[in-house]
Phi, psi and omega in degrees: 000158181291168180305148184283349176085166184298321185298313181288329175299320178297325179296316180299320182293345181271005179077011177054033175298140184300322182295312180290325178296317179295322176300315180295319178297312180301320179296317180291327176294319177298319177296319179297324179296338176268006177086020181287113183297321179298324178294318176304311182297313180301319179293321175300316178297317182297314181287331181280338184248350183078020180287167177060029177077009180274151169285147175296129181218098185292330178295312179294319178298315180299319178304309184292319177296323179297315179299317179293320181296316179298329179278358173112005181280113178291325178298319179293324177300316180294317180294318179300315180296320181295313182286335179298333178297335181259011183241152174278164177301322179295318179295319178296317178298321178297317179296319180295320177296321179295322178295317178297319179296320178300313180299318178297317183292323180284330176294321178296319180295326182284336184284000000 
């Protein structure tokens, strides 16, 4: 998989305390709600690798990589393709539905 990026490196340096890790995840989700492509990618990395105290969740990782990929991130496209190799068609469909639901929910908030 590609490099984890500056954000996740910072998480490792914090000793992975659950409180600070949850703060960072919440912060990146808030950034993602504003359409931040880097936040989408960072969340994909966190869920695909188990960083920031998260359990590995390929469906959630695919969702975030998909959002970043659709927004133009080539790195996210590569990561999405890589984790898709380890997922069933049903899991991929679930991740795609979750990405669409995220977009709908954030569009409503922006309106």
